[in-house]
N, C-alpha and C positions, 0 to 999 in steps of 0.2 A: 357638471365637471367631474373629474376623477375623484376629487376629495369628497364631493357630495355623494357620489355613488358608494364610496368606501364607508361614509357615515351611515348611509341607509343599510348597507350590508352589516355594519356593526350593530345597529338597532335590531336587525332581523335575527342575528345569530346569538346575541347575548340575552339570556332569560330576563335579567333585571330590566334592561332597556326595552325589551319586547313587551313586558308587562306594563311598563310605564307608558309606552305608546298606545297600547290597547286601552288603558284607563283614560288617557287624554281623548281618544276617539269616542269613548262612551260618554264622557263628560260633555263633549260638544253636542251630542245628540240629545241627552237627557235634559240639559239646561235649555236647549232650543225648544224642546217640546213643553217644558215647564212654562217658559215665557209665552208660548203659543196659547196655552190654556187661559192665561190671563187676558190675552188679546181677544180670544174667542168670547170670553164672558163680558169683557168691556164693550165689545161690539154689540152684544145683545142688550146691554144696559143703555147704550147711547147709539142706536142704529143710524140715525141721520143727523147727529149733532157733532160735527168735527171739533168744534170749540170745546164742548163738554168732554169729548174723548181726550183731547190734548191736555185739558186741565186735570183729568183723572190720572193720566200717566205721569204728568209732571209732578203732581202732588205725591203720588205713590213712590216715584223714583227718588224724589228729594228726601222723603221720609226714610226710605231704605238706605240711601246714601249716608244719612246721618247715623242710622243704626250701625251700618258697616264700619263707619269711622270710629264710633265709640267702642265697638267690639275690638277693632284693630288696636286702638289705643290702650284699652284697659284689660282686655281678656286674652288676646293672642299670645303675648309673651308668657304670662303666668300659666296658661293652659298648656302651652308647649313645654315649658320647664317642668311642670308637674306630671304630665301624662306622656309626653314625648310624641314623636311622629307616629309610632305604632298605634296610638289611639286617635290622634287628630286626623289621620288619613281616612279613617272610617266615619268621621263625624258628619261630613256633608252627605255622602250617599245614604247613611242611616236616617238623617233628617228628611231627605227627599223621599225616601221609601215610606216613611211614616206620613209625610204630607200627601204623597200620591195615594196611599191607602185611604187617607181621610177623604180625598176628593172622590175616590171610587164609592165610598160608603155614603158620603153626604155632599154630593156635588153642589157647589154654590160659591158665592162671592167670598165668604169667610174662609172656607177651606182652601180655595185657590189662592187667595191673598196670603194666607199663612204659608202655603207651599212656596210661593215666590219670595216671601220674606226669608224663609230658610235659605233659599238659593242665593239671593242677593246679599243677605246679611253674613252668611258664612263663606261664600265663594270668594269674596273680595277681602276677607280678613284672615280667619284661621286657616282656611283651606289654601289660600294663596301663599301664605308663609310656609305651610307644610309642603306645598308643591315645589317651592324654591329649594327647600331642604332636601328634597328627593334627588337633586342633582349633586349634592355634596360628595357622595362616594366616587363620583366620576373624576378621573384624572383631569387636572386643570387644563392641560393642553387640548383635550378632547371635549371638554364640557360645553364650550360655546357652540361648536358645530352641531353637536347632538341636540342641544336645547333648541337651537334655531330650526333644525329639521323637524323636531317633534312639535314645537309651537306653531310653526308656519305650515308645514306640509300636512302633518297628521291632523292638526286641529282644523285646517281648512277642508280637508277631505271629509272629516267628521261632520262639519257644518253642511257640506254639500249633500252627503248621503242622508244626513238627518232630514234635510229639506225634502229630498226625493221621497223618503219613506213617509214623511208627514203628509205629503201630497197624496200618496197612494192610500194612506190610512183615512183621509178625509174625502175630498171631492174628486180626486184623480190627478194624474200628472202626465202631460204630453200625450194625450189621447188614451192613456191607460185608465180603466175604470177605477173609481175610488171605492173604499170600503165603507165610507160614510160613518166613521166613528164619531160619536158625540163626545162630550166632555168626559163621561165615565169611561168610554172605550179608550180614549187617548191616555187617561190616567192609568188604566190597567196595563196598557202597553209600556208606559213609562215605569210602572212598578216592576215589570218584568226586566226591562233594561237596567234599572237601578239594582235589582238583585244580582245581575251579572256583574255590574260595577262593584258591588260589595265583595263578591267573590274574587274579582281581579285585585281589588285593593288589599284584601286579606293576604293573597299570594304575594303581592308586591311588598307588603309589610315584611314578610319573612325574607324575601329576596333582598330588601333594603338592609336588614340587619346582617344577612350573610355577606353582602357586598362590602359593607363597612368593615366587618370582621376580616375579610380577605385583604382589604386594603391596609389595615393597620398591622395585620400579621405579615404581609409582604414587606411593609416598612421595617418591621423588627428583623425579619430575615435578611433583608438587604443591608441593614445597619450592622448586624452581627457578622454577616458574610464579608462585607467590605472591610470591617475592622480586622477580622481574623485573617483574611487572605492577605491584606496589605501588611499587617504586622509579621505574619509568618514569612511572607516572601522577602520583606525587607531584612528581617533578622537572619534568614538563611543566606541571603546574598551577602550581607555584611560579614557573617562568620566565614563563609567560603572565601571571601576576599581576604580576610585576615589570616586564614590558615595557609594561603598561598603567598603571603607577603614576604618580602625580602628581609624585613626587620624582625629579628627573633622576638622582640618585645611584643609586637603585634600578634605574632603566632601564639605566644604564651598567654596573652590576654584572651584570645579566642578559646584556648584550651581551658582556661578558668571558667568561661561561660559554659562550655560543653560539660564540664564537671557537674554543673547544677541541672543538666538536662538528661534526657535519655541518650545514652552514648551510641546505641545501635545504629542510628541513622547516619552517623559520622564514621562508621567503621572503615570504609574504603579510604577516606581522607586521612584518618589516623595511621593506617598502615603505611601510607606514603611518607608520613613524617618520621618513621623509624630510621630513615636514612638522612634526616636533616643535619646540616652542619653543626647546629647548636646542640650541645650535650643535654641541656635542660629540656629542650623540645623533645629530643629522643626519649628521655626518661619519662616525662609526663605522658607522652603518647603511648608508651609501652604500659604505663600504669593504668591508663584508661582502658586499653584493650585487655589487660589482665583482669580488670574489674568485671568485664562482661564475659570472661572466660573464652576469649577468641583463640581456640587451639590452632587455627590455621597459621598463626604466626610462630609456631614452635621452632621451625628451622631458623627463622630470623632471630628469635630469642637466643638460640644456641650460638649463633654468630656474635650476638651482642655480649656474650660472656667474655669476649676478648676486646670489648670496647675500651678505648683509652680512658674513659671517664668512670670513676669508681661508682657514682650513683647509677649510671646506666647498667654496669655489670651487676650491681646489687639487685636492681629491679628485674633483670633477666633471670638471675638465680632464684628469686622469689617466685617468679612466674613458673619456671620449670619445676620447682619443688611442689608448688601448690597444684598446678594444673596437669602436669605430666608425671608426677610421682617420682622424679629423679632424685637420687641420693645427693643431698647438697654437700656432704663431707667429701665425697669422692671428687666432685667438681672443684671444691675449694682446694683440695690437695693437688689437683691437677693444674689449676690456674693461678692459685695464690691469693692475692689481695682482695678482700671483700669487707664491707662494713660489719661491725659487730652485730647490729640489730638484724641484718640480713642472715647472718649465720644462725642466730637464735631462732628467727622466724622460719628459716629453711628447715632446721632440725625439728622444730615443733610441727611443721607441716608434714615432714617425712614420717615422724613417729605417730601422727594422727591419721595418716592415710591408711585405708584398708590394705591388708596384705600381711605377709609373714613378719615384717619389721614393725608392726603396729605395737605401741606401748603407751597407753593413755596416761598411766601414772607419771611416766617420764615427761610426756608431752605437757601434762598439767603443771609439773614443777617449772618447766621452762616458761609456759604461758603466764603463770602467776608472777614470776619475776618480771616479765615484760609488762604486765598490767600494772604492777606496783612501781614501775619506773615513772617517777613523778616529774612534773614541770615540762617546760618546752623541750628540754633535751630528750625527754622520753616519748615525745609525740610519735616519732616513727616506730618505736617499739610497740606502743599501744595500738597504733593504726594497723600494724602488721599482725598483732595478736587478734584484732577484730576480724581481719580477713582470714586468718588461719582457722578461726572458730567455725567457719562455714563448712569445714571438712568433717566436723564431729557433731552431728545433730543430737541435742539433748544432753550431752555429756558435761558441758561447762556452762550451764545457764547462768550461774552466779557471776562468772567472769564476764559473760556477754552483757548482763544487766549493768554491771559496773561500768563497762565501756560505753553503753548507751547513755549513761549519766555523765560521761566524761566532760570536763569543762572545755576541751578543745573541740570545735565544731567538726574538724576533719576526722578526728577519731570517732566521735559520736556518729557521724554520717556513715563511716565504714561499718560500725557496729549495727546500725539500723538496717543497712543493706544486708548484713549477715542474718539478722532476725527475719527479714523479709524472705530470705531463702529457706531458713530452717523452720519457720512457723512453730517456734518452741513455746509451750505454755509458760515456762519460767521467765520469759522476757516480756510478758504482757504488761505487768505493772510499770516497768521501766519505759516501755513504749508509750503508755498512756501519759506518764510524766513528761515525756519528750514532746508531746503535742504542743506544749506551751513555748517551746524553743523555736523562734522564728527561723533559725538556720536549718533545722531538721524536722520541723513540725509536719511539713507536707510528706516527707519520706516516712515519718512515723505513722501517719494516717494511712498511707499506702500499705505499709507493713501490717498494720492491724487489720486492714481489709482482707489480707490473705488468710486470716484465721476464720473468716466467714461467720456463720451463726454461732460458732462456739464461743466467741468473745462478746457477743451481743449482751448477755445478762450482766457481764462485768462492766461494760461501757454504760449500760442503763443505770446500774447502781451508782456508778461514779457521777453520772450526769445529775442524778436526783439528790446526791449527798452534798449538803451545804458545807460540810467540813472540807471537801475537796477544793483546792485553790480555784478561784474563779477563772484564772487564765487557762487552766486545764479544761474546766467544764465548757468554756466557750468554744473549744476546738473539738469536743467529742461529737457533736452533730455532724461535722464534716467527715469524721471517720465512719459514722453510721451510714451516711449516704453513700460512701464508697463501697461499703459492704452491699448495699443495694437490695436487700432481701425484704420480704414481707415482715419478718421478725424485727428487722431494724426499723421498719416503719412503725410497728406497734410500740417499740421503745421510744421513738420520737413523740408519738401521740401521748404517752404517759408523761412526757416532760413539757407539754405545751404551756402549763401555767407557771413557768419559771419567773421569779421576781426580777432577775437581772434582764434589762432590755436587750442587751446584745446576745445573751444566751437564747432568749425568746425569739429574737429575729432569726438566729441561725437554725433553731429548731423548726420554725415555720418554713424557712427557705429550703431546708433539707427535706421537709415533708412534701413540699411542692415538687421537688425533683423525684422523690420516691414514688409519689402518686402517678407520675407519668410512666415510671417503669413498672409499677404494680398497681393498676387501677382496682384490683380486687381488695386492696387494703381498706378496711372499713374505718371511717372517721366518726368519732363521737360528735354528731352535729350539735348537740346541746352544749358540749364543752367548747367547740369552736365558735358557736354563736355567742356564748358568754364572753369569750376572749375578744371577739370582734366588737361586741358592745363596749367592753372596757377600753379597747384601743380607740374607738370612735369618740367616746367620752373624753379620753385623754387628749385627742387631737383638738377637740373643741375647747378643752381646758387650756391648751397651748395658745389658742386665739385669745382667750380671756387674759392670759398672762401677757401676751404681746401687746394687746390693747392698753393694759395698765402700765406697761413699761414705756411706751412711746412718748408720752409727755415729758418724761424725765431723761430718757436716754436716746441718743441718735441712732439711726438705722445701722451705722457701721460699728456701734459699740459691741464689744465681745459678747455681752450677755444677750443682746438682741440677735446677734448672729448665731449664738448657741441655740436659742429657741427656734430659729428658722431651720437650722440643720436638724434639730430634733423633730420638727414637724415633717420634714422630708422623709425621715426614717419612719416616723409613725404612719405616714401615708403608704409607704411601701409595705409595711407590715399589714395594714388594712387590706391592701390589694391581694397580698399573698394569702391572707385568711379567707377572703372572698373566693379566691381561686380554689381553696380546699372545699368550700361549700358548693361551688358551681364549677366543677372541673371541665365541663364542656363549653363554658362560655368564653374561653380565651381572654380572661381578664388581665393576664400578664401582658398580652399584646396591647391591651388598652392602656395599661400603665406606661409601657414604653412609648406608645403614641402620644400620651399626654405630656411626656418629657421631651418630645421632639421640638426642634426649632422651626419646623415647617407648620405654619398656621393651619393648612388644610388637614394635615395629619392629626393635629391636636383637636380640630373641630370634629373630625371623623370619630376620634376616640371618645370624645365627650358625647356625641350623638349615639354612639354604640352603647355606652353605659346607660344612656337615657332610655334605651329600648330593651335592654336585657335584664336590668336590675328590678327586683320586686319593688312595688311602690313605696313601702315603708323604708326600705334601705336606700332607694333612690333619693328620697327627701332628705336623708342625712348626708349622703355622699356627694351628690351633684353640686350642692352649694359651695363646697370647699374646692371644687375643681373649675367651676364656671367663672371665667374672668370677668363676667358682667356683675357678679356678686361682690360687693365691696367688703373691705375689712370690717367696717362698722356693722354691716348686715351679718357677717359671720360671727362677730362677737355677740350680737343680739341673739343669734341662734344658739350660741354656746350658753348664754345666760338662761335661755329657755330650756335647753336639753339637760345641761349639767347642773344649773342652779349656782348658788353661792358666787354672785358676781364679784369681781376684783375691782376695786375703785382707786387703788393707789399703787405706786411702784413698790412700796414696802410690802404690801400684801402679795404682790406678784413675786418678789424676790424671796419672800418667806416660803411661797409655794415651791420655788425652785430648790431652795435649801432642803426642803423636805422630800425631794424626789429621790429616786433610787439609784441615780446615776452619778458617779463620782465626778465626772468631767463637768456635768451641768451644775453640780453643787459647787465646784471650784469656780466656775464663771460667776455664779451668784455671790459667793463669798467675796470675790474681788469687788463686786458692785457694792456690797455692804460697806466696805472700807471707803470706796470712792464717794459714795453718797452720804456717808456718816449716819447710817441707820442704826442708832444706838439701841433701838428696841429689839434688834435681832442679835444682840451680843450673846444671849444664852445659847442660841443655835450655833453661833460661831465657836463658842467654847466647846460644845459637843463635837463639832467637826474637827477642831484642833487636835483631838485625840485619835483621829482616823489613821488607819494603817497605810492609807494611800499617801505617799510622800508629797505629791503636788498639792493635794487638798489640805494636808496638814500645814505645809509652808504658807499657802495663801490665807488660810484661816488665821494662823498666828500673826501674819503681817496685817491682816484686816483688823484684828483685835488691837494691835499696837496703834493703828491709825485711829481707832475709836477712842483710845486712851490719850490721844494727843500727840503721839509720835508721828512725824510727817514722812516717815519712810514709805516709799511707794509700794503698793501691793504688787507682787510678781505677776508678770503676764501669764495668762493661762496657755497651756499647750494645745496643740491641735487634738481633736477628738480621735479615738481609735477608729480604724476602718470599720465600716458596716455597723456603726454604733446606732442604737436606737435610744432616744432619751425622753420617752413619754413622761409628761409631767402630771398626767391625770391619775 
């Protein structure tokens, strides 16, 4: 049929399937010849006694069947888990090669029986399970047709050709003269075929790992591409729809969304809104176009100086003064009514602009007044001052820094945008402080990236300085990765051993991104291996904690949920560290595959890890990923690897209270009050003096519960994004 022909064509053209088919073909021939050796020897032992011959084969096959069953039951799973397909695929051909070589050297019943024992004992146990796993990387829809074609067609062809060759090697076939090989000659031919089988299996092993890697990498790309394209398309369609809506409120909402994005892509749509019936839509569209310096709208801005709305006239005056260098006083005298802040901003822009009218002292006096205008009433003054400062590089860095620190997000955002344009050294400190501000942190990181390597030493010093607020240090790795240089990579390497789990996660994550940009950045392997060992120990410690908590707390309890979220973050840090050690192994793809809801993708990812990780690392990592390994088994491994088993909920919660993460400490403090763990009161007293308000409040409430007050402990808040909470 057409489908069958397509399947055969697929096997012929894909290297992995081609190697798999060749191996099945060789297996059919080698095992047929191995069995023939036993038949040949048995015939010599019982030449005329059919009953004795049947008894011999019956006894032998029953014995080998029992051996294969025991091996399948006791050894196949552990061997596959410990060594992976990459080793077990070589086990049968290596054993048959040794058996064949033994028959060549010492032909006789013992060596032939041993060779057949290798064949029967391994082929229907370890090798059979390995063979089934070789189909795992193939897409589920194509797997069954391909397997049927190889198992039925290729295997039967191998049997047939093996029989023909065996006939030629012995007494002849269909009139062809035979070579009259004896036991030793057949064994020698089989050793040669087994050597080819070993070579094909070795190549297939490499193709197997590559095929799995491609499979999980494609899954990651498909997931990211689908998510990104759908979100981008939906967002763009929604914004375009709202920009063209009849309701001014919908248009204004779209403009507020665009203000937080790159405005350039909406330039054409914004120009069309300059003629919108709603005055606020016209004003905000003009402000956005002014922000990107769109000089093409200068004629329209000139017309808008006569707009009936004061706000629109003011915005037009500011645009013309800033971007076109027009004297604002002349226009004010000509046209009349304008807002006070626009007059001040226009004059400051005019006096700051290059030319014969430039007077920086006068401009500073006006700008200082604008910056010092406090409160909500002065927001427009301060915002316009921030925009005017872009005209004077380096002259007013003190004013720019003050505006970056402004309490109003819109003012601070304009100031950061100005700093991004000016790249002024005097604004670096304020930009670093602004990283902690969720409203402008992203823009501040982008502005710092414009400084390039010049700002790297400062960022590195702040990242390593424990006196710098933690919420600032947590954002510095993002700024370094945006700089994206080898020097930024070295700064991140120096910060790998950070105590705070979130800082450590972001340093590791940023290093992963930088290594892709700059593979030449050298990583201190000893340092990364030390940190990896600590993270793995911490992950197993989390299993110990989880096991000790479960008898006392339900799975939905906040403490148990906190530990589970902690473990997810620990696992991601472990994978990112392994990616630093093995950058060519695509371990991040494996991590994404393990989190997939598709069981085939998860199985592929686990099998990939089984084949690419070093044995010592594989024994530590695979058990925490393999769904067949129970929680009790993981706890037992933790007790063996980490030591210090936890036998009670009180010990587990004491471990959490001593962790380095405030949110995890908060969850544990809540549990102390709920479970009335009086022995942990001293630790609660210490945490009650914490600077973290949530931790302080929960610890105080838990202490009151321990003293007999029945006031409930406050619920813990959600953990911060990207938080790692290792308890080890």
